[in-house]
MIBAMI-198513 format. One record per residue: x, y, z of N, C-alpha, C in turn; residue in one letter. Coordinates in steps of 0.2 Angstrom, whole numbers, padded with zeros to 4 digits. Layout:
<atoms>
<atom><n_c1>X</n_c1><n_c2>Y</n_c2><n_c3>Z</n_c3><ca_c1>X</ca_c1><ca_c2>Y</ca_c2><ca_c3>Z</ca_c3><c_c1>X</c_c1><c_c2>Y</c_c2><c_c3>Z</c_c3><res>A</res></atom>
...
</atoms>
This chain:
<atoms>
<atom><n_c1>0471</n_c1><n_c2>0519</n_c2><n_c3>0339</n_c3><ca_c1>0473</ca_c1><ca_c2>0523</ca_c2><ca_c3>0333</ca_c3><c_c1>0480</c_c1><c_c2>0523</c_c2><c_c3>0332</c_c3><res>L</res></atom>
<atom><n_c1>0482</n_c1><n_c2>0522</n_c2><n_c3>0326</n_c3><ca_c1>0489</ca_c1><ca_c2>0522</ca_c2><ca_c3>0323</ca_c3><c_c1>0494</c_c1><c_c2>0519</c_c2><c_c3>0327</c_c3><res>R</res></atom>
<atom><n_c1>0493</n_c1><n_c2>0514</n_c2><n_c3>0330</n_c3><ca_c1>0498</ca_c1><ca_c2>0510</ca_c2><ca_c3>0334</ca_c3><c_c1>0497</c_c1><c_c2>0512</c_c2><c_c3>0342</c_c3><res>G</res></atom>
<atom><n_c1>0492</n_c1><n_c2>0515</n_c2><n_c3>0344</n_c3><ca_c1>0491</ca_c1><ca_c2>0516</ca_c2><ca_c3>0351</ca_c3><c_c1>0491</c_c1><c_c2>0510</c_c2><c_c3>0355</c_c3><res>A</res></atom>
<atom><n_c1>0488</n_c1><n_c2>0504</n_c2><n_c3>0353</n_c3><ca_c1>0488</ca_c1><ca_c2>0498</ca_c2><ca_c3>0357</ca_c3><c_c1>0495</c_c1><c_c2>0496</c_c2><c_c3>0358</c_c3><res>D</res></atom>
<atom><n_c1>0500</n_c1><n_c2>0496</n_c2><n_c3>0354</n_c3><ca_c1>0507</ca_c1><ca_c2>0494</ca_c2><ca_c3>0355</ca_c3><c_c1>0510</c_c1><c_c2>0499</c_c2><c_c3>0360</c_c3><res>E</res></atom>
<atom><n_c1>0509</n_c1><n_c2>0505</n_c2><n_c3>0359</n_c3><ca_c1>0512</ca_c1><ca_c2>0510</ca_c2><ca_c3>0364</ca_c3><c_c1>0509</c_c1><c_c2>0509</c_c2><c_c3>0371</c_c3><res>I</res></atom>
<atom><n_c1>0503</n_c1><n_c2>0508</n_c2><n_c3>0371</n_c3><ca_c1>0500</ca_c1><ca_c2>0506</ca_c2><ca_c3>0378</ca_c3><c_c1>0503</c_c1><c_c2>0500</c_c2><c_c3>0381</c_c3><res>R</res></atom>
<atom><n_c1>0504</n_c1><n_c2>0495</n_c2><n_c3>0377</n_c3><ca_c1>0507</ca_c1><ca_c2>0489</ca_c2><ca_c3>0380</ca_c3><c_c1>0514</c_c1><c_c2>0490</c_c2><c_c3>0382</c_c3><res>S</res></atom>
<atom><n_c1>0517</n_c1><n_c2>0494</n_c2><n_c3>0378</n_c3><ca_c1>0524</ca_c1><ca_c2>0495</ca_c2><ca_c3>0380</ca_c3><c_c1>0525</c_c1><c_c2>0499</c_c2><c_c3>0386</c_c3><res>M</res></atom>
<atom><n_c1>0520</n_c1><n_c2>0504</n_c2><n_c3>0387</n_c3><ca_c1>0520</ca_c1><ca_c2>0508</ca_c2><ca_c3>0393</ca_c3><c_c1>0519</c_c1><c_c2>0503</c_c2><c_c3>0399</c_c3><res>L</res></atom>
<atom><n_c1>0513</n_c1><n_c2>0499</n_c2><n_c3>0399</n_c3><ca_c1>0512</ca_c1><ca_c2>0495</ca_c2><ca_c3>0404</ca_c3><c_c1>0517</c_c1><c_c2>0490</c_c2><c_c3>0406</c_c3><res>R</res></atom>
<atom><n_c1>0521</n_c1><n_c2>0487</n_c2><n_c3>0401</n_c3><ca_c1>0526</ca_c1><ca_c2>0483</ca_c2><ca_c3>0403</ca_c3><c_c1>0532</c_c1><c_c2>0487</c_c2><c_c3>0406</c_c3><res>E</res></atom>
<atom><n_c1>0534</n_c1><n_c2>0492</n_c2><n_c3>0403</n_c3><ca_c1>0540</ca_c1><ca_c2>0496</ca_c2><ca_c3>0405</ca_c3><c_c1>0539</c_c1><c_c2>0499</c_c2><c_c3>0412</c_c3><res>R</res></atom>
<atom><n_c1>0533</n_c1><n_c2>0501</n_c2><n_c3>0413</n_c3><ca_c1>0532</ca_c1><ca_c2>0505</ca_c2><ca_c3>0420</ca_c3><c_c1>0529</c_c1><c_c2>0500</c_c2><c_c3>0425</c_c3><res>L</res></atom>
<atom><n_c1>0527</n_c1><n_c2>0494</n_c2><n_c3>0423</n_c3><ca_c1>0524</ca_c1><ca_c2>0489</ca_c2><ca_c3>0427</ca_c3><c_c1>0518</c_c1><c_c2>0491</c_c2><c_c3>0431</c_c3><res>G</res></atom>
<atom><n_c1>0514</n_c1><n_c2>0495</n_c2><n_c3>0427</n_c3><ca_c1>0507</ca_c1><ca_c2>0497</ca_c2><ca_c3>0430</ca_c3><c_c1>0502</c_c1><c_c2>0497</c_c2><c_c3>0424</c_c3><res>I</res></atom>
<atom><n_c1>0496</n_c1><n_c2>0497</n_c2><n_c3>0426</n_c3><ca_c1>0490</ca_c1><ca_c2>0497</ca_c2><ca_c3>0422</ca_c3><c_c1>0487</c_c1><c_c2>0504</c_c2><c_c3>0422</c_c3><res>G</res></atom>
<atom><n_c1>0482</n_c1><n_c2>0505</n_c2><n_c3>0418</n_c3><ca_c1>0478</ca_c1><ca_c2>0511</ca_c2><ca_c3>0417</ca_c3><c_c1>0475</c_c1><c_c2>0513</c_c2><c_c3>0424</c_c3><res>S</res></atom>
<atom><n_c1>0476</n_c1><n_c2>0519</n_c2><n_c3>0426</n_c3><ca_c1>0474</ca_c1><ca_c2>0522</ca_c2><ca_c3>0432</ca_c3><c_c1>0478</c_c1><c_c2>0520</c_c2><c_c3>0438</c_c3><res>G</res></atom>
<atom><n_c1>0484</n_c1><n_c2>0517</n_c2><n_c3>0437</n_c3><ca_c1>0489</ca_c1><ca_c2>0516</ca_c2><ca_c3>0442</ca_c3><c_c1>0495</c_c1><c_c2>0520</c_c2><c_c3>0442</c_c3><res>E</res></atom>
<atom><n_c1>0498</n_c1><n_c2>0520</n_c2><n_c3>0448</n_c3><ca_c1>0505</ca_c1><ca_c2>0524</ca_c2><ca_c3>0448</ca_c3><c_c1>0510</c_c1><c_c2>0520</c_c2><c_c3>0450</c_c3><res>M</res></atom>
<atom><n_c1>0516</n_c1><n_c2>0521</n_c2><n_c3>0448</n_c3><ca_c1>0522</ca_c1><ca_c2>0517</ca_c2><ca_c3>0450</ca_c3><c_c1>0523</c_c1><c_c2>0518</c_c2><c_c3>0457</c_c3><res>T</res></atom>
<atom><n_c1>0527</n_c1><n_c2>0513</n_c2><n_c3>0460</n_c3><ca_c1>0528</ca_c1><ca_c2>0513</ca_c2><ca_c3>0467</ca_c3><c_c1>0532</c_c1><c_c2>0519</c_c2><c_c3>0470</c_c3><res>G</res></atom>
<atom><n_c1>0536</n_c1><n_c2>0522</n_c2><n_c3>0465</n_c3><ca_c1>0540</ca_c1><ca_c2>0528</ca_c2><ca_c3>0467</ca_c3><c_c1>0536</c_c1><c_c2>0535</c_c2><c_c3>0466</c_c3><res>D</res></atom>
<atom><n_c1>0530</n_c1><n_c2>0534</n_c2><n_c3>0463</n_c3><ca_c1>0526</ca_c1><ca_c2>0540</ca_c2><ca_c3>0462</ca_c3><c_c1>0528</c_c1><c_c2>0544</c_c2><c_c3>0456</c_c3><res>G</res></atom>
<atom><n_c1>0532</n_c1><n_c2>0542</n_c2><n_c3>0452</n_c3><ca_c1>0535</ca_c1><ca_c2>0546</ca_c2><ca_c3>0447</ca_c3><c_c1>0530</c_c1><c_c2>0546</c_c2><c_c3>0441</c_c3><res>K</res></atom>
<atom><n_c1>0527</n_c1><n_c2>0540</n_c2><n_c3>0440</n_c3><ca_c1>0523</ca_c1><ca_c2>0539</ca_c2><ca_c3>0434</ca_c3><c_c1>0516</c_c1><c_c2>0537</c_c2><c_c3>0435</c_c3><res>F</res></atom>
<atom><n_c1>0511</n_c1><n_c2>0540</n_c2><n_c3>0432</n_c3><ca_c1>0504</ca_c1><ca_c2>0537</ca_c2><ca_c3>0432</ca_c3><c_c1>0502</c_c1><c_c2>0536</c_c2><c_c3>0425</c_c3><res>S</res></atom>
<atom><n_c1>0498</n_c1><n_c2>0531</n_c2><n_c3>0424</n_c3><ca_c1>0496</ca_c1><ca_c2>0529</ca_c2><ca_c3>0417</ca_c3><c_c1>0488</c_c1><c_c2>0531</c_c2><c_c3>0417</c_c3><res>L</res></atom>
<atom><n_c1>0486</n_c1><n_c2>0536</n_c2><n_c3>0413</n_c3><ca_c1>0479</ca_c1><ca_c2>0538</ca_c2><ca_c3>0412</ca_c3><c_c1>0478</c_c1><c_c2>0538</c_c2><c_c3>0405</c_c3><res>I</res></atom>
<atom><n_c1>0473</n_c1><n_c2>0534</n_c2><n_c3>0403</n_c3><ca_c1>0471</ca_c1><ca_c2>0534</ca_c2><ca_c3>0396</ca_c3><c_c1>0465</c_c1><c_c2>0538</c_c2><c_c3>0395</c_c3><res>E</res></atom>
<atom><n_c1>0466</n_c1><n_c2>0542</n_c2><n_c3>0390</n_c3><ca_c1>0461</ca_c1><ca_c2>0547</ca_c2><ca_c3>0388</ca_c3><c_c1>0459</c_c1><c_c2>0546</c_c2><c_c3>0381</c_c3><res>V</res></atom>
<atom><n_c1>0453</n_c1><n_c2>0549</n_c2><n_c3>0380</n_c3><ca_c1>0450</ca_c1><ca_c2>0548</ca_c2><ca_c3>0373</ca_c3><c_c1>0453</c_c1><c_c2>0553</c_c2><c_c3>0368</c_c3><res>E</res></atom>
<atom><n_c1>0455</n_c1><n_c2>0559</n_c2><n_c3>0370</n_c3><ca_c1>0457</ca_c1><ca_c2>0564</ca_c2><ca_c3>0366</ca_c3><c_c1>0462</c_c1><c_c2>0569</c_c2><c_c3>0370</c_c3><res>C</res></atom>
<atom><n_c1>0468</n_c1><n_c2>0570</n_c2><n_c3>0367</n_c3><ca_c1>0472</ca_c1><ca_c2>0575</ca_c2><ca_c3>0370</ca_c3><c_c1>0473</c_c1><c_c2>0581</c_c2><c_c3>0365</c_c3><res>I</res></atom>
<atom><n_c1>0469</n_c1><n_c2>0581</n_c2><n_c3>0360</n_c3><ca_c1>0470</ca_c1><ca_c2>0586</ca_c2><ca_c3>0355</ca_c3><c_c1>0475</c_c1><c_c2>0585</c_c2><c_c3>0350</c_c3><res>G</res></atom>
<atom><n_c1>0477</n_c1><n_c2>0579</n_c2><n_c3>0349</n_c3><ca_c1>0483</ca_c1><ca_c2>0577</ca_c2><ca_c3>0344</ca_c3><c_c1>0480</c_c1><c_c2>0572</c_c2><c_c3>0339</c_c3><res>A</res></atom>
<atom><n_c1>0474</n_c1><n_c2>0573</n_c2><n_c3>0336</n_c3><ca_c1>0472</ca_c1><ca_c2>0568</ca_c2><ca_c3>0332</ca_c3><c_c1>0476</c_c1><c_c2>0567</c_c2><c_c3>0326</c_c3><res>C</res></atom>
<atom><n_c1>0479</n_c1><n_c2>0572</n_c2><n_c3>0323</n_c3><ca_c1>0483</ca_c1><ca_c2>0571</ca_c2><ca_c3>0317</ca_c3><c_c1>0490</c_c1><c_c2>0569</c_c2><c_c3>0318</c_c3><res>G</res></atom>
<atom><n_c1>0492</n_c1><n_c2>0568</n_c2><n_c3>0324</n_c3><ca_c1>0498</ca_c1><ca_c2>0566</ca_c2><ca_c3>0326</ca_c3><c_c1>0498</c_c1><c_c2>0560</c_c2><c_c3>0331</c_c3><res>S</res></atom>
<atom><n_c1>0493</n_c1><n_c2>0556</n_c2><n_c3>0331</n_c3><ca_c1>0493</ca_c1><ca_c2>0551</ca_c2><ca_c3>0336</ca_c3><c_c1>0497</c_c1><c_c2>0545</c_c2><c_c3>0333</c_c3><res>A</res></atom>
<atom><n_c1>0499</n_c1><n_c2>0541</n_c2><n_c3>0338</n_c3><ca_c1>0498</ca_c1><ca_c2>0541</ca_c2><ca_c3>0345</ca_c3><c_c1>0502</c_c1><c_c2>0546</c_c2><c_c3>0349</c_c3><res>P</res></atom>
<atom><n_c1>0499</n_c1><n_c2>0549</n_c2><n_c3>0354</n_c3><ca_c1>0503</ca_c1><ca_c2>0554</ca_c2><ca_c3>0358</ca_c3><c_c1>0502</c_c1><c_c2>0553</c_c2><c_c3>0365</c_c3><res>A</res></atom>
<atom><n_c1>0506</n_c1><n_c2>0556</n_c2><n_c3>0369</n_c3><ca_c1>0506</ca_c1><ca_c2>0556</ca_c2><ca_c3>0376</ca_c3><c_c1>0508</c_c1><c_c2>0562</c_c2><c_c3>0379</c_c3><res>M</res></atom>
<atom><n_c1>0506</n_c1><n_c2>0563</n_c2><n_c3>0385</n_c3><ca_c1>0509</ca_c1><ca_c2>0569</ca_c2><ca_c3>0389</ca_c3><c_c1>0513</c_c1><c_c2>0567</c_c2><c_c3>0395</c_c3><res>M</res></atom>
<atom><n_c1>0519</n_c1><n_c2>0570</n_c2><n_c3>0396</n_c3><ca_c1>0523</ca_c1><ca_c2>0569</ca_c2><ca_c3>0401</ca_c3><c_c1>0524</c_c1><c_c2>0576</c_c2><c_c3>0404</c_c3><res>I</res></atom>
<atom><n_c1>0522</n_c1><n_c2>0577</n_c2><n_c3>0410</n_c3><ca_c1>0521</ca_c1><ca_c2>0584</ca_c2><ca_c3>0413</ca_c3><c_c1>0517</c_c1><c_c2>0588</c_c2><c_c3>0408</c_c3><res>D</res></atom>
<atom><n_c1>0520</n_c1><n_c2>0594</n_c2><n_c3>0406</n_c3><ca_c1>0517</ca_c1><ca_c2>0598</ca_c2><ca_c3>0402</ca_c3><c_c1>0519</c_c1><c_c2>0597</c_c2><c_c3>0394</c_c3><res>D</res></atom>
<atom><n_c1>0523</n_c1><n_c2>0592</n_c2><n_c3>0393</n_c3><ca_c1>0525</ca_c1><ca_c2>0591</ca_c2><ca_c3>0386</ca_c3><c_c1>0521</c_c1><c_c2>0586</c_c2><c_c3>0382</c_c3><res>H</res></atom>
<atom><n_c1>0519</n_c1><n_c2>0588</n_c2><n_c3>0376</n_c3><ca_c1>0515</ca_c1><ca_c2>0583</ca_c2><ca_c3>0372</ca_c3><c_c1>0520</c_c1><c_c2>0580</c_c2><c_c3>0367</c_c3><res>L</res></atom>
<atom><n_c1>0520</n_c1><n_c2>0573</n_c2><n_c3>0368</n_c3><ca_c1>0525</ca_c1><ca_c2>0569</ca_c2><ca_c3>0363</ca_c3><c_c1>0520</c_c1><c_c2>0566</c_c2><c_c3>0358</c_c3><res>H</res></atom>
<atom><n_c1>0521</n_c1><n_c2>0567</n_c2><n_c3>0352</n_c3><ca_c1>0517</ca_c1><ca_c2>0565</ca_c2><ca_c3>0346</ca_c3><c_c1>0520</c_c1><c_c2>0560</c_c2><c_c3>0341</c_c3><res>E</res></atom>
<atom><n_c1>0516</n_c1><n_c2>0557</n_c2><n_c3>0337</n_c3><ca_c1>0519</ca_c1><ca_c2>0553</ca_c2><ca_c3>0332</ca_c3><c_c1>0523</c_c1><c_c2>0547</c_c2><c_c3>0335</c_c3><res>N</res></atom>
<atom><n_c1>0521</n_c1><n_c2>0544</n_c2><n_c3>0341</n_c3><ca_c1>0525</ca_c1><ca_c2>0539</ca_c2><ca_c3>0344</ca_c3><c_c1>0525</c_c1><c_c2>0533</c_c2><c_c3>0340</c_c3><res>L</res></atom>
<atom><n_c1>0531</n_c1><n_c2>0530</n_c2><n_c3>0341</n_c3><ca_c1>0532</ca_c1><ca_c2>0523</ca_c2><ca_c3>0339</ca_c3><c_c1>0537</c_c1><c_c2>0520</c_c2><c_c3>0344</c_c3><res>D</res></atom>
<atom><n_c1>0538</n_c1><n_c2>0513</n_c2><n_c3>0344</n_c3><ca_c1>0541</ca_c1><ca_c2>0510</ca_c2><ca_c3>0349</ca_c3><c_c1>0548</c_c1><c_c2>0513</c_c2><c_c3>0351</c_c3><res>P</res></atom>
<atom><n_c1>0552</n_c1><n_c2>0514</n_c2><n_c3>0345</n_c3><ca_c1>0559</ca_c1><ca_c2>0517</ca_c2><ca_c3>0346</ca_c3><c_c1>0559</c_c1><c_c2>0524</c_c2><c_c3>0350</c_c3><res>A</res></atom>
<atom><n_c1>0554</n_c1><n_c2>0528</n_c2><n_c3>0347</n_c3><ca_c1>0553</ca_c1><ca_c2>0535</ca_c2><ca_c3>0350</ca_c3><c_c1>0551</c_c1><c_c2>0535</c_c2><c_c3>0357</c_c3><res>H</res></atom>
<atom><n_c1>0546</n_c1><n_c2>0530</n_c2><n_c3>0359</n_c3><ca_c1>0544</ca_c1><ca_c2>0529</ca_c2><ca_c3>0366</ca_c3><c_c1>0550</c_c1><c_c2>0527</c_c2><c_c3>0370</c_c3><res>L</res></atom>
<atom><n_c1>0554</n_c1><n_c2>0522</n_c2><n_c3>0368</n_c3><ca_c1>0559</ca_c1><ca_c2>0520</ca_c2><ca_c3>0372</ca_c3><c_c1>0564</c_c1><c_c2>0526</c_c2><c_c3>0374</c_c3><res>A</res></atom>
<atom><n_c1>0566</n_c1><n_c2>0530</n_c2><n_c3>0369</n_c3><ca_c1>0570</ca_c1><ca_c2>0536</ca_c2><ca_c3>0370</ca_c3><c_c1>0567</c_c1><c_c2>0541</c_c2><c_c3>0375</c_c3><res>E</res></atom>
<atom><n_c1>0561</n_c1><n_c2>0542</n_c2><n_c3>0374</n_c3><ca_c1>0558</ca_c1><ca_c2>0547</ca_c2><ca_c3>0379</ca_c3><c_c1>0558</c_c1><c_c2>0544</c_c2><c_c3>0386</c_c3><res>I</res></atom>
<atom><n_c1>0556</n_c1><n_c2>0538</n_c2><n_c3>0387</n_c3><ca_c1>0556</ca_c1><ca_c2>0535</ca_c2><ca_c3>0394</ca_c3><c_c1>0563</c_c1><c_c2>0535</c_c2><c_c3>0397</c_c3><res>L</res></atom>
<atom><n_c1>0568</n_c1><n_c2>0533</n_c2><n_c3>0393</n_c3><ca_c1>0575</ca_c1><ca_c2>0533</ca_c2><ca_c3>0395</ca_c3><c_c1>0577</c_c1><c_c2>0540</c_c2><c_c3>0398</c_c3><res>E</res></atom>
<atom><n_c1>0575</n_c1><n_c2>0545</n_c2><n_c3>0394</n_c3><ca_c1>0577</ca_c1><ca_c2>0552</ca_c2><ca_c3>0396</ca_c3><c_c1>0573</c_c1><c_c2>0554</c_c2><c_c3>0402</c_c3><res>S</res></atom>
<atom><n_c1>0567</n_c1><n_c2>0552</n_c2><n_c3>0404</n_c3><ca_c1>0564</ca_c1><ca_c2>0554</ca_c2><ca_c3>0410</ca_c3><c_c1>0564</c_c1><c_c2>0549</c_c2><c_c3>0416</c_c3><res>V</res></atom>
<atom><n_c1>0567</n_c1><n_c2>0543</n_c2><n_c3>0415</n_c3><ca_c1>0567</ca_c1><ca_c2>0539</ca_c2><ca_c3>0420</ca_c3><c_c1>0573</c_c1><c_c2>0540</c_c2><c_c3>0425</c_c3><res>E</res></atom>
<atom><n_c1>0578</n_c1><n_c2>0544</n_c2><n_c3>0422</n_c3><ca_c1>0584</ca_c1><ca_c2>0545</ca_c2><ca_c3>0426</ca_c3><c_c1>0583</c_c1><c_c2>0550</c_c2><c_c3>0432</c_c3><res>D</res></atom>
</atoms>
């Protein structure tokens, strides 16, 4: 949906994990879900309790940089 395949690929590459896996440091897990209640603002992802909507590659990179530190 709306670029989700590209976002998924970027997450897999950047984190070095596949769906259902966790990074070696335990900081990130990648879980694909059918719906997180953001149909009108897809693609979207949750990090902790924060919903990130209308993702594109540049926005995703910014988000990951802010949480990887």
